[in-house]
N, C-alpha and C positions, 0 to 999 in steps of 0.2 A: 504494500500500500504506500510505502514511502516513495517508491519510484513514481507512482501515479501522482502523488502530491507534488513532487519536484517537477514532474512533467506538466502538471497544471500551472505551477508557478512559472515555468519556462514559457508556456503558451501565453500566459498573461503578460510576461515581460516582452515577448515578441510582438503581441498585438498593440501594446502601449508604447512600443519603441523605447523601452527602458533596458537597453542592452547591457548596462553596467551590472544588472542583477545576475547576469551569467557568470560574473566573477565569483559570486557566492554559490550559485547553483552547481557549477561544474565541480568544485572541490567537495561539496556535500554529496554529490552523486557517487563518489567512491565508497560511500558507507551504506548504500542501499542495494537491493537485490540485483538489479540489472546494471548497475553502475551508470556510467555516462552513455553506454550503448542504448539503454532503455529510454533515456531522456531524448537522445537524438532520434530514435525511432518515432517517439511521440511527436516531436517537432516535424519530422519528415511527413508523417501522415497528415498533419495540419497544413503545413506550408504548401505541399504539392497536391492537396486534395482537389484543387480546381484546375490543375494542369491538364493539357490535352492528352499527354501520354503518361498519365500518372502511374499506372500499374507497371509498365516496363521500367520507368525511371526508378520507382521505389524498389523493385526487385534488384536492379543493378546496383543501386545505392546500398541496399541491405547486404548483398553479396560482397561488396567492397568492404563494408564494416566488418562483416563476419570473417572474411578471409585475411585481409591485410591488417586489421587493427585488433579485433577481438580474438581472432585465432581459435574460436570455438565453433566448430562446424555443427554442433548440436543445435545452435540457434537457427539453422536453416529451416527448421520446422516452424519457426515463427512466421515465415512467409505464407504458410497455409491459412493464416488468418485473413489474408487478402480476399479469399473467396467469400467470407462472411461480411467483411467490411464493405466491399464493393458490389455485393449482390444486388443492391437496389439499382445500380446503374446498368448492369448488363445481363443479369440472370433472371430478374423478375420473379424470384422465388419468395413465396409468402410463408414464413415460418410461424408456427403457433406462438401465441403470446408468452407462454411459459417454457418454451423450448430450452433456453439456456439455464433455467433453474434445474432442469433434469440433466442436460448435457454436461455442464461443468462438473458437478460431483460424480456423474456417471463415468466420465473419462478418467477422473482421478482414481476411482475405484478399479477400473480396468487396468490402469498403470500399476496400481498397488498389487493386484492379483498376478499380473505378469511378473512383477519383480519377485514376489514371494514364491510362486509356484514354478516358474520356469527358470528363474535365475538362482534359486535356492537360497 
């Protein structure tokens, strides 16, 4: 949750053109879950949400962060969220109102079961 809080603060600073706040946000980001990578992803989603080629740009930008800077290829799965984020624009899929109330804990349960039963 601290990553989201810093991400919100970064979005606020970006929209209000108070760029000096980034001198506080960036050092604080090293103490949260996704560090500066998470904050940059939040800003990427916001800044390039109106761009014409937003999905290809975001994917390339994310791959650059993951490969060159973060060095953690496990983060590649974060790109799967694009399907749900941009579904309104190109898929026209109507999800039930409470879909994510079931999906989020359900996928965590599946991961837990895989870890305990398959990985020992």
